[in-house]
C-alpha positions as CSV (number, residue, x, y, z in Angstrom):
1,M,-6.1,85.4,-28.3
2,I,-3.1,83.1,-28.3
3,E,-2.4,81.6,-31.7
4,I,-0.9,78.1,-31.6
5,S,0.5,76.8,-34.8
6,L,0.5,73.2,-35.8
7,E,4.3,73.0,-35.3
8,Q,4.0,74.1,-31.7
9,I,1.2,71.5,-31.1
10,I,3.4,68.7,-32.6
11,K,6.4,69.9,-30.6
12,I,4.5,69.9,-27.3
13,Y,2.9,66.5,-28.1
14,S,6.3,65.0,-28.8
15,W,7.7,66.2,-25.5
16,I,4.7,64.8,-23.6
17,I,5.3,61.4,-25.2
18,A,9.0,61.6,-24.3
19,S,8.1,62.4,-20.7
20,F,5.7,59.4,-20.5
21,I,8.4,57.2,-22.0
22,M,10.8,58.3,-19.3
23,I,8.1,57.6,-16.7
24,F,7.8,54.1,-18.1
25,I,11.6,53.6,-18.1
26,A,11.6,54.7,-14.4
27,A,8.9,52.1,-13.7
28,I,11.0,49.4,-15.4
29,A,14.0,50.4,-13.3
30,M,12.0,50.3,-10.1
31,F,10.6,46.9,-11.0
32,Y,14.1,45.6,-11.9
33,Q,15.5,46.8,-8.6
34,K,12.7,45.3,-6.5
35,K,12.6,42.0,-8.4
36,F,16.3,41.3,-8.8
37,G,17.8,43.3,-6.0
38,V,20.2,45.3,-8.3
39,K,20.6,49.0,-7.5
40,T,19.2,50.9,-10.5
41,F,18.7,54.3,-8.6
42,Y,15.2,54.6,-10.1
43,Y,14.4,57.7,-8.1
44,F,17.0,59.6,-10.1
45,Y,14.9,59.1,-13.1
46,L,12.7,61.9,-11.8
47,I,15.3,64.5,-12.8
48,P,14.9,64.1,-16.6
49,I,11.1,63.7,-16.2
50,I,11.0,67.1,-14.5
51,F,13.1,68.7,-17.2
52,L,11.0,67.2,-19.9
53,F,7.8,68.3,-18.3
54,A,9.3,71.8,-17.8
55,V,9.7,71.9,-21.6
56,V,6.1,70.8,-22.1
57,I,4.6,73.6,-19.9
58,N,6.9,76.1,-21.5
59,L,8.5,77.4,-18.3
60,Y,11.4,78.8,-20.4
61,S,9.4,80.1,-23.4
62,F,10.4,83.7,-22.8
63,N,14.0,83.0,-24.0
64,K,14.5,80.7,-27.0
65,L,18.1,79.9,-26.1
66,E,17.2,78.9,-22.5
67,S,14.4,76.7,-23.8
68,E,16.8,74.9,-26.1
69,Y,19.3,74.4,-23.2
70,V,16.6,72.9,-21.0
71,E,15.5,70.6,-23.9
72,F,19.0,69.5,-24.4
73,I,19.6,68.9,-20.7
74,G,16.4,66.8,-20.4
75,V,17.3,64.7,-23.5
76,F,20.9,64.2,-22.4
77,I,20.0,63.1,-18.9
78,S,17.3,60.8,-20.3
79,F,19.8,59.2,-22.6
80,I,22.4,58.7,-19.8
81,A,19.8,57.3,-17.4
82,T,18.4,54.9,-20.1
83,Y,21.9,53.8,-21.1
84,Y,22.8,53.1,-17.5
85,L,19.7,51.0,-17.0
86,Y,20.5,49.1,-20.3
87,R,24.0,48.3,-19.1
88,I,22.7,47.1,-15.7
89,M,20.0,44.9,-17.3
90,V,22.3,43.4,-19.9
91,G,25.1,42.8,-17.4
92,V,27.8,44.9,-19.0
93,K,30.5,45.9,-16.6
């Protein structure tokens, strides 16, 4: 039987929440592009969503170092995409 500790459950839950937040941000980017005609490249928001869901389903659980790298890549791309959308919406050049 597979034993799942409370720490693992909380970690998986937090990555699921992060993935859904990224989906919500992608929806905001799509709305902003369609409503105001500004290119937000909302389809590129799928990349961090895929990385974050890969962490959730533990595709890289066999190697702890690879798992940490995938988590970092997902978070870093999410930050860059969100910051890009922020700069577009606020009007910073």
